[in-house]
Structures are given as C-alpha cells and as structure tokens.
C-alpha positions as CSV (number, residue, x, y, z in Angstrom):
1,X,-0.2,0.1,0.1
2,X,1.2,3.6,-0.9
3,X,1.0,6.5,0.8
4,X,-2.0,8.9,-1.6
5,X,-1.2,11.8,-2.5
6,X,-2.3,14.7,-0.1
7,X,-2.3,17.6,-2.3
8,X,-5.2,17.9,-5.1
9,X,-5.0,18.7,-8.6
10,X,-7.7,21.3,-10.3
11,X,-7.4,20.9,-13.9
12,X,-9.7,23.6,-16.5
13,X,-11.5,21.8,-19.5
14,X,-11.7,23.7,-23.1
15,X,-11.0,22.7,-26.6
16,X,-7.8,20.4,-25.4
17,X,-10.3,18.0,-23.4
18,X,-13.2,17.8,-25.9
19,X,-12.4,13.7,-25.9
20,X,-13.6,11.3,-23.7
21,X,-10.5,9.5,-23.9
22,X,-8.7,12.4,-23.2
23,X,-10.4,13.0,-19.9
24,X,-10.0,8.9,-19.2
25,X,-6.4,9.8,-19.3
26,X,-6.4,12.9,-17.1
27,X,-8.8,11.1,-14.7
28,X,-6.6,8.3,-14.4
29,X,-3.4,10.4,-14.3
30,X,-4.5,12.3,-11.0
31,X,-7.4,14.9,-12.3
32,X,-9.8,15.7,-8.8
33,X,-11.5,19.2,-9.8
34,X,-12.4,19.9,-13.3
35,X,-12.8,23.9,-13.7
36,X,-15.3,25.2,-16.5
37,X,-13.9,28.7,-17.4
38,X,-17.0,31.0,-17.6
39,X,-15.1,33.4,-19.5
40,X,-14.9,31.6,-22.7
41,X,-17.2,29.2,-24.5
42,X,-20.8,28.9,-24.5
43,X,-23.4,27.3,-22.1
44,X,-24.0,24.6,-24.8
45,X,-19.7,23.9,-24.8
46,X,-20.1,23.5,-21.0
47,X,-22.8,21.5,-21.3
48,X,-20.9,18.9,-24.0
49,X,-17.6,19.3,-21.3
50,X,-19.8,18.1,-18.2
51,X,-21.3,14.8,-20.0
52,X,-17.9,14.1,-21.2
53,X,-16.5,14.6,-17.8
54,X,-18.6,12.3,-16.4
55,X,-19.0,9.7,-18.2
56,X,-14.7,9.9,-18.3
57,X,-15.0,9.7,-14.3
58,X,-17.6,6.9,-14.3
59,X,-15.2,4.9,-16.5
60,X,-12.2,5.6,-14.7
61,X,-13.9,4.9,-11.3
62,X,-12.9,8.3,-9.7
63,X,-14.9,11.2,-8.1
64,X,-14.3,14.4,-9.9
65,X,-15.5,17.7,-8.6
66,X,-16.7,20.4,-11.0
67,X,-15.8,23.9,-10.6
68,X,-17.3,26.7,-12.5
69,X,-15.2,30.1,-12.6
70,X,-17.0,33.3,-13.2
71,X,-16.0,35.4,-15.5
72,X,-16.3,38.9,-13.8
73,X,-15.8,42.2,-14.1
74,X,-12.3,42.1,-16.0
75,X,-11.9,45.5,-17.5
76,X,-10.6,44.9,-21.1
77,X,-9.6,47.5,-24.1
78,X,-11.5,46.7,-27.3
79,X,-10.3,45.7,-30.4
80,X,-7.9,46.7,-33.5
81,X,-8.3,47.2,-37.4
82,X,-5.8,44.8,-37.7
83,X,-6.0,43.3,-34.6
84,X,-3.0,44.4,-32.9
85,X,-1.0,47.6,-32.3
86,X,2.7,47.9,-31.7
87,X,3.3,50.3,-28.8
88,X,7.2,52.4,-28.7
89,X,8.5,53.4,-25.2
90,X,7.8,57.1,-24.5
91,X,5.0,57.7,-27.6
92,X,1.5,58.7,-26.9
93,X,-1.4,56.0,-26.4
94,X,-4.9,56.9,-24.9
95,X,-7.7,54.9,-24.2
96,X,-11.3,56.2,-24.7
97,X,-14.5,54.6,-23.9
98,X,-16.4,56.3,-26.9
99,X,-14.3,54.8,-29.6
100,X,-16.0,52.0,-31.8
101,X,-15.8,48.7,-30.4
102,X,-12.9,47.1,-33.5
103,X,-11.2,50.7,-34.6
104,X,-7.9,50.7,-32.4
105,X,-4.6,51.6,-33.9
106,X,-1.4,52.7,-32.4
107,X,-2.6,55.9,-31.3
108,X,-5.6,54.7,-29.4
109,X,-8.2,51.9,-28.3
110,X,-11.5,51.4,-26.9
111,X,-12.8,50.3,-23.4
112,X,-15.4,47.9,-22.9
113,X,-15.6,49.2,-19.2
114,X,-17.0,53.0,-19.3
115,X,-16.4,53.6,-16.2
116,X,-12.4,53.9,-16.2
117,X,-12.6,57.0,-16.7
118,X,-14.1,57.7,-13.2
119,X,-11.2,55.6,-11.6
120,X,-8.3,56.4,-12.6
121,X,-6.3,60.5,-12.4
122,X,-3.1,61.6,-13.9
123,X,-0.4,59.9,-11.9
124,X,-2.1,56.6,-12.5
125,X,-0.1,53.8,-13.6
126,X,-2.1,51.1,-16.2
127,X,-0.9,47.7,-16.4
128,X,-2.4,46.2,-20.0
129,X,-2.1,42.4,-20.6
130,X,-1.0,41.0,-17.3
131,X,1.2,44.0,-17.2
132,X,3.4,43.9,-20.0
133,X,2.4,47.0,-21.2
134,X,2.6,49.9,-18.8
135,X,1.1,53.3,-19.3
136,X,1.5,56.3,-17.2
137,X,-1.5,58.4,-17.2
138,X,-1.4,61.9,-18.2
139,X,-4.9,63.4,-18.0
140,X,-8.3,62.4,-18.2
141,X,-10.6,64.3,-19.8
142,X,-14.3,63.0,-20.2
143,X,-14.5,59.9,-22.4
144,X,-10.4,59.8,-23.3
145,X,-7.1,59.0,-20.8
146,X,-4.2,60.3,-22.3
147,X,-1.0,58.3,-21.2
148,X,2.3,57.6,-22.1
149,X,3.9,54.4,-22.7
150,X,6.8,53.3,-20.3
151,X,6.3,49.8,-20.9
152,X,6.0,48.9,-24.9
153,X,5.3,46.1,-27.0
154,X,2.7,44.3,-29.1
155,X,-0.9,45.0,-27.4
156,X,-3.5,42.6,-28.9
157,X,-7.7,42.5,-28.8
158,X,-9.3,42.4,-25.3
159,X,-6.5,42.4,-23.5
160,X,-6.7,43.2,-20.0
161,X,-6.4,46.5,-18.1
162,X,-5.7,47.2,-14.1
163,X,-4.7,50.2,-12.2
164,X,-1.8,49.4,-10.2
165,X,-2.6,49.6,-6.8
166,X,-6.0,48.5,-7.4
167,X,-8.7,51.3,-7.1
168,X,-11.2,49.8,-9.6
169,X,-15.5,50.0,-9.1
170,X,-16.6,47.5,-11.1
171,X,-18.8,45.3,-9.2
172,X,-18.0,41.6,-8.6
173,X,-20.5,40.3,-10.3
174,X,-22.1,40.9,-13.7
175,X,-25.2,40.2,-15.9
176,X,-23.8,37.5,-17.5
177,X,-22.3,36.4,-14.4
178,X,-26.0,35.9,-12.9
179,X,-26.8,33.9,-16.0
180,X,-23.8,31.4,-15.5
181,X,-24.8,31.0,-11.2
182,X,-27.8,29.9,-12.7
183,X,-26.7,27.5,-15.3
184,X,-24.0,25.9,-12.5
185,X,-27.1,25.7,-10.6
186,X,-29.1,24.0,-12.8
187,X,-26.5,21.8,-13.6
188,X,-25.1,20.6,-9.9
189,X,-22.1,22.4,-9.9
190,X,-20.1,21.2,-6.5
191,X,-17.9,24.9,-6.4
192,X,-18.2,28.0,-7.7
193,X,-15.5,30.7,-8.2
194,X,-15.9,34.6,-8.1
195,X,-13.7,36.8,-10.0
196,X,-12.4,40.2,-8.6
197,X,-13.9,39.8,-5.4
198,X,-14.0,43.0,-2.7
199,X,-14.9,42.0,0.3
200,X,-17.0,39.6,2.2
201,X,-20.5,40.9,0.9
202,X,-19.9,40.3,-2.9
203,X,-19.7,36.4,-1.5
204,X,-23.2,36.5,0.6
205,X,-24.8,38.2,-2.6
206,X,-23.5,35.0,-4.5
207,X,-24.5,32.9,-2.0
208,X,-28.1,34.4,-1.9
209,X,-28.0,33.8,-5.6
210,X,-27.1,30.1,-5.7
211,X,-29.8,29.4,-2.9
212,X,-32.8,31.3,-4.5
213,X,-31.6,29.0,-7.8
214,X,-31.8,25.7,-5.8
215,X,-28.3,25.1,-5.2
216,X,-27.5,25.9,-1.7
217,X,-24.7,23.3,-1.1
218,X,-22.4,24.7,-3.5
219,X,-19.6,26.0,-2.2
220,X,-18.3,29.2,-3.1
221,X,-14.0,30.3,-4.1
222,X,-13.1,33.7,-3.2
223,X,-10.5,34.4,-5.7
224,X,-7.8,37.0,-4.2
225,X,-6.6,38.9,-7.3
226,X,-7.7,42.7,-6.1
227,X,-5.4,45.0,-4.2
228,X,-8.5,45.7,-2.3
229,X,-9.2,42.1,-1.8
230,X,-5.7,41.6,0.3
231,X,-6.7,44.5,2.9
232,X,-9.7,42.7,3.2
233,X,-8.8,39.0,3.7
234,X,-9.9,37.8,6.9
235,X,-13.4,39.2,6.0
236,X,-13.5,37.6,2.8
237,X,-11.9,33.9,4.0
238,X,-14.6,34.2,6.9
239,X,-17.6,34.8,4.0
240,X,-15.9,32.2,1.3
241,X,-15.6,28.3,1.5
242,X,-12.6,28.3,-0.3
243,X,-10.0,30.9,-1.4
244,X,-8.0,30.9,-4.5
245,X,-4.9,32.5,-4.6
246,X,-5.3,33.8,-8.2
247,X,-1.2,34.9,-9.0
248,X,-2.2,36.2,-12.6
249,X,-4.1,39.6,-11.5
250,X,-3.3,39.4,-8.0
251,X,0.5,39.9,-9.6
252,X,-0.5,42.7,-11.6
253,X,-2.2,45.1,-8.9
254,X,0.5,44.4,-6.2
255,X,3.8,43.3,-7.8
256,X,5.1,40.6,-8.8
257,X,7.8,40.9,-5.6
258,X,4.6,41.2,-3.2
259,X,3.5,37.7,-4.9
260,X,5.7,35.2,-2.9
261,X,5.1,36.4,0.5
262,X,1.3,37.3,-0.6
263,X,0.3,33.6,-1.8
264,X,2.0,32.3,1.7
265,X,0.0,34.4,3.7
266,X,-3.2,33.6,2.4
267,X,-2.7,30.3,2.3
268,X,-1.6,30.4,6.3
269,X,-4.7,32.5,6.9
270,X,-6.9,30.5,4.8
271,X,-5.9,27.1,6.7
272,X,-5.9,28.8,10.0
273,X,-9.7,29.6,9.5
274,X,-10.3,26.4,8.5
275,X,-11.0,27.1,4.7
276,X,-9.3,25.3,1.6
277,X,-6.9,27.1,-0.5
278,X,-6.2,26.6,-4.3
279,X,-2.9,27.7,-5.6
280,X,-3.5,28.9,-9.3
281,X,-2.1,30.9,-12.6
282,X,1.1,29.9,-14.7
283,X,1.9,26.6,-12.5
284,X,3.2,24.9,-15.7
285,X,2.5,27.2,-17.9
286,X,5.1,26.1,-20.5
287,X,3.6,22.6,-21.0
288,X,0.7,24.7,-23.4
289,X,3.5,24.2,-25.5
290,X,6.0,21.6,-24.3
291,X,6.0,18.0,-22.9
292,X,7.8,18.3,-19.2
293,X,7.7,21.6,-17.1
294,X,10.6,23.6,-16.6
295,X,12.4,23.6,-13.6
296,X,11.1,26.7,-12.6
297,X,7.4,25.3,-12.4
298,X,8.2,22.1,-11.0
299,X,9.7,24.3,-8.1
300,X,6.7,26.5,-7.8
301,X,4.4,23.5,-7.5
302,X,6.5,22.0,-4.7
303,X,6.5,25.3,-3.2
304,X,2.7,26.0,-3.3
305,X,2.3,21.9,-1.5
306,X,5.1,23.1,1.3
307,X,3.1,26.4,1.9
308,X,0.3,24.1,2.9
309,X,-1.8,24.9,-0.4
310,X,-4.8,22.1,-0.7
311,X,-5.1,22.0,-4.4
312,X,-2.8,23.8,-7.5
313,X,-4.4,24.7,-10.5
314,X,-3.6,23.9,-14.1
315,X,-5.6,26.4,-16.3
316,X,-4.2,26.6,-20.2
317,X,-1.8,24.0,-19.3
318,X,-5.0,21.7,-20.1
319,X,-7.6,23.8,-21.3
320,X,-5.9,24.9,-24.7
321,X,-2.5,23.2,-24.5
322,X,-0.7,19.9,-26.5
323,X,-0.3,17.7,-23.7
324,X,-3.2,18.2,-21.2
325,X,-2.6,14.4,-19.9
326,X,1.2,14.8,-19.5
327,X,0.4,18.2,-17.8
328,X,-2.0,16.6,-15.0
329,X,0.9,13.7,-14.8
330,X,3.7,15.8,-14.3
331,X,1.8,18.0,-11.2
332,X,1.0,15.0,-9.3
333,X,4.6,13.4,-9.8
334,X,6.0,16.9,-8.5
335,X,3.1,16.9,-5.2
336,X,4.1,13.4,-4.7
337,X,8.0,14.6,-4.6
338,X,6.8,18.1,-2.7
339,X,5.1,15.7,0.1
340,X,7.4,13.3,0.4
341,X,10.1,15.9,1.4
342,X,7.6,17.7,3.7
343,X,7.3,14.3,5.4
344,X,11.2,15.3,7.1
345,X,10.5,18.5,8.0
346,X,9.2,20.0,11.8
347,X,6.5,21.8,11.8
348,X,3.0,22.2,13.8
349,X,0.7,19.3,13.6
350,X,-1.7,20.1,16.3
351,X,-2.9,23.7,17.8
352,X,-3.0,23.1,21.6
353,X,-4.4,26.9,22.1
354,X,-7.5,26.6,20.3
355,X,-11.1,26.6,22.2
356,X,-14.2,25.1,19.8
357,X,-18.0,26.3,19.3
358,X,-18.4,23.0,18.0
359,X,-18.2,19.5,19.0
360,X,-17.1,18.4,15.2
361,X,-14.4,20.2,15.3
362,X,-13.3,18.8,18.5
363,X,-13.8,15.7,17.5
364,X,-11.7,16.3,14.7
365,X,-8.9,18.0,16.3
366,X,-8.6,15.1,19.2
367,X,-8.6,12.3,16.0
368,X,-5.6,13.8,14.5
369,X,-3.7,14.4,17.9
370,X,-4.0,11.0,18.4
371,X,-3.5,10.1,14.8
372,X,-0.3,11.5,14.8
373,X,1.1,10.3,18.1
374,X,0.0,6.1,17.5
375,X,0.5,4.0,15.1
376,X,-2.6,4.8,12.8
377,X,-3.0,3.6,9.7
378,X,-6.4,5.8,8.4
379,X,-8.8,7.7,9.5
380,X,-12.5,6.6,8.6
381,X,-15.0,9.6,9.4
382,X,-18.9,8.6,8.5
383,X,-19.9,11.9,7.2
384,X,-23.0,13.3,6.2
385,X,-21.7,16.6,4.8
386,X,-18.0,16.3,4.5
387,X,-17.1,18.8,7.8
388,X,-15.5,16.7,10.1
389,X,-12.7,15.7,7.4
390,X,-12.6,19.8,6.3
391,X,-11.6,20.2,9.8
392,X,-9.5,17.3,10.2
393,X,-7.4,18.2,6.8
394,X,-6.6,21.7,8.6
395,X,-3.7,19.8,10.5
396,X,-0.9,18.6,9.0
397,X,-0.9,14.8,8.7
398,X,0.8,12.1,6.0
399,X,-2.3,9.4,7.7
400,X,-5.2,9.5,4.9
401,X,-8.6,10.3,5.9
402,X,-11.5,8.7,4.1
403,X,-14.7,9.9,4.1
404,X,-17.3,7.7,4.4
405,X,-20.7,9.2,3.1
406,X,-23.5,8.1,1.2
407,X,-24.1,11.7,-0.5
408,X,-22.4,11.9,-4.2
409,X,-22.0,15.5,-3.6
410,X,-20.4,14.8,-0.2
411,X,-17.7,13.0,-2.1
412,X,-17.1,15.6,-4.7
413,X,-17.1,17.6,-2.6
414,X,-14.3,16.6,-0.3
415,X,-11.8,15.6,-3.7
416,X,-10.5,19.3,-3.1
417,X,-9.9,18.8,0.4
418,X,-6.0,18.4,1.4
419,X,-5.4,14.4,2.2
420,X,-9.3,13.5,2.4
421,X,-10.5,10.5,-0.4
422,X,-14.5,9.8,-1.0
423,X,-15.6,6.4,-0.5
424,X,-19.6,5.5,-1.2
425,X,-20.9,4.2,2.1
426,X,-24.5,3.9,3.2
427,X,-25.7,2.9,6.7
428,X,-29.0,0.3,6.6
429,X,-30.9,0.0,9.7
430,X,-30.5,-3.5,9.4
431,X,-26.8,-3.9,9.4
432,X,-25.6,-1.2,12.2
433,X,-24.7,-3.9,14.8
434,X,-22.1,-4.9,12.1
435,X,-20.8,-1.7,11.2
436,X,-17.5,-1.9,12.0
437,X,-17.1,-5.3,10.2
438,X,-18.6,-3.3,7.4
439,X,-16.1,-0.6,7.5
440,X,-13.0,-3.4,7.5
441,X,-14.1,-5.4,4.9
442,X,-14.4,-2.2,2.4
443,X,-11.0,-0.9,3.3
444,X,-9.2,-4.0,3.0
445,X,-11.3,-4.6,-0.6
446,X,-9.8,-1.4,-1.6
447,X,-6.4,-2.4,-0.3
448,X,-6.4,0.6,2.1
449,X,-5.7,-1.4,4.7
450,X,-4.5,-4.6,5.9
451,X,-5.6,-7.3,8.8
452,X,-4.2,-6.1,11.8
453,X,-4.0,-2.2,10.9
454,X,-5.5,0.4,13.6
455,X,-7.5,2.6,12.6
456,X,-9.3,5.7,13.9
457,X,-13.0,6.1,13.3
458,X,-15.5,8.8,13.9
459,X,-19.4,9.5,13.6
460,X,-22.3,10.3,15.2
461,X,-24.9,8.8,17.4
462,X,-28.2,9.3,14.9
463,X,-26.7,8.4,11.3
464,X,-28.0,10.5,8.4
465,X,-27.9,13.6,10.8
466,X,-25.9,16.5,9.4
467,X,-23.4,18.2,12.4
468,X,-23.7,15.0,14.1
469,X,-20.3,13.5,14.8
470,X,-19.8,13.3,18.4
471,X,-17.4,10.2,18.9
472,X,-14.2,9.0,18.2
473,X,-13.1,5.0,18.3
474,X,-9.4,3.6,18.0
475,X,-10.3,0.0,16.3
476,X,-7.7,-2.5,15.3
477,X,-8.9,-4.3,11.6
478,X,-10.0,-8.1,11.2
479,X,-11.4,-10.1,9.3
480,X,-15.2,-11.2,9.9
481,X,-15.5,-14.5,11.5
482,X,-16.5,-17.4,9.5
C-alpha cells in the first residue's frame, strides 16, 4: 500500500479536452477537480464538457468535482483594426470609452468598461496584458484617458486593464455572472469561483443567488486578485468556503515582488480559518507547448505544496495545451515529490491553544492529535456533509482521511480537501450491529488497510444527521469470523 497523494489537482477543461478518452486519461493521471471557465465558451460548450467528464470519471472509477469560474468584471480594451498594435516606449497612447469597438490603432483604442475614466487620475499607472504593457496616465478628459507608454510591445485585441494599486470600481458580479450562476445551479456544480472579489459582501450576494437558484450546497471560491481584497482578507476568508490565490491579476495589481509573500500569507490565513486553499496561475505554463515542465515550474508547484495549499491548478496547460494528460501527470509527480520531502520537515501538527464552538471540530482535533501520536494506518469519518473531514485536513498529517458517505455531492466536494478521499458508504438499519466489520471489509477490499492495522473511526450517534459527529474510536482491523 502506497501513501496517496494528498494535495489535489484542479485542471481547466477546454478544446484540448473535448475527447472522452483524453478526459479518461486525465482522470487516471490524477484529476480531482475540473474547472469550467465561464470567460470562454457557451453554455452548450460547457454542457458537452460536463457530460464527457462525468462519463470519463465513471469509467475511471474516480470522483471528480466541478468548479465553475465566473468571468467577473474583467476590464478589457476593445479591438484593433488590424488585430494588434505595436506600442513604443515614450509614445502617446489613449484609452477612449467612446471609440468604436473595432477601431483601435497604434494611437488609441476603445475600452469596454465605461466607468474607467472615473476610476483613474493623472499620475496613475495602468497595466495592460497582465502587466506587459505599462502606461502612465497624463490626463483624463471626458471619455478619454491620455497616457505615455512606459513599457511597450505588441498589444492585441481584448487584453486586460489593471490599475496599479487597485481601485477599479467595477462590481464583482455582472449580468453574465448572474446567468452563469443559474446555469451552474441547474447543472450540479460543486464549486463556484467569484472573480475580482472586493470583500465579504460580494460572497454573501453570490451565496444568496445560489440559494435562490436551488443550489444551497454549492461551495463558493473567493479569488484573491484585487488590491482591495488583500486589505479585506480576513472577512473574505470567513465569508467563503474556499480561497484561490489567483496570481495573475494579483501580481499585476500588487507587484510581482510581493506575490510570493502574499501566497504564503493567504494560504496560512485560509487554513487557520478552516477554509480550503487553491494556488493558481502559470504553474506549468510552458506545458501548453512542451511535454515537460521547466525546473522553475517544478519548484513553484512544490513550494505551493510546502506552503500547505489544498490544491494546485492548471489553466491553459489543459484547456488549450498540446499535452493535457502529461500536464496532470507531471503535476501529480511533483506533488508527490514535495510531499515526501514535507514529511522530513519539523512543523506544527496540532494547535493546543484553541477553543471550539462545535463538537465536530473538537472531535476532529482530538482525532488528529491521536493519529499523529499513535501507529494509525487510516482515519475513517462517517459523514453527511464532509465538515468533520475538512477540520481534520486543516492539521498537518500524512495519515489518509477517508470520508465514508452516502451522498454523491459530498463525495465530489471532499475531493478538493487536502489528504481527504471519498468512499461510497451507506448505513442501513438492519446492518448497524455489524458497522465496524462493514468498514473493515470495505477498507480491505479497496486495499487501503490490511488485517491487523489500526484505524480511527469518527461517527455520530444518529446516522444520517448532518453535523452530528460526536465520538471517535480506535479500532484494530480484522477479517470477519466465519
């Protein structure tokens, strides 16, 4: 029996994955969560990809969650007559919200967000195309922002615009997002990511929309990519279920030098508050074109694992890249290497200074303390919602946590939790007396434990009641007596 990979893999679906056999191999390579990017494609495209994914995951015998990523208010320029323009350092260049959508040239281009002129002033720095193009604002007159090119290069259609230091007033949810939320609710998405979150109120608004659409169990991912979000980090984490370190726009707004420290801080604060962390953006970007990652990318993924992230994410590598299966496999290999090293590091495994407001949280802490000081092969949690396994997974351990649940939604949801693995299990009234043996038999049939191994079991007195975990048992696995 080998130790399973604990850090999970999120991969984006796209044209490169529009083949059930490709998705099947991605599942076998280690795909845990599939991301649907609402910034690209139609609802019909997304439905087809969901159908293919569900077919592939069943064939692979693997639970795969679906994460929908809302486009949000990405501020973009409009288009150029010739598709792109070459900007030269020192030249004048204007952004004009009144220009025709396709009339851009080397002197000016339109902007899709009409309120941009109210958000910037002379002296501001605007960053286009993920910071590759830098403009210094000279003046704002009516619908027109006059600027000087500080860092030039080719600028093509529909590239993003950021203000250094943040301060763009666009709301977190757009009309398109409202439509996509309803689509996600109707199609059983497990997670929904909000782009350009400003504070906890954005998350509460989205949660209300999900409830109204009939999807109260869909978990919300807050993407930290705005300057304002960093200042409101604690409130955002508390309001969300999952936090994504979205390093693209975050790096542009905060500056690249601050990014490494921010990543570590966000992951630490997220886990401390019993939430799930995802690290994303350009993790293996070179694999869009190449069959192997660079050494720098390997180091980047490994360091995210050592930071304690629950999951690492692939974007263009799998959505449009040449090697989607190899990208997932490479990610899995690097994660395992980092986790092997992690076991040699000294670090806190339990937090003894905590008080708990919920019984399940106290049980989870007691389980992990016991497991880390006893020769335990596995932890089994009989769970309805998966919350007990989430609390367990916040504490560092190399001991696998198996979420035994009858709910398919819970099985998919826990695939994102670090070190937690879903197992289909239902308790029927006529079998309650042999519950322990059922668990032993299933664990051994799946080759997760062997006869004589020691496990910890958590459960509630009343099966089928969410939030009812109130006991733990230390058990020795044995075969049924014939």
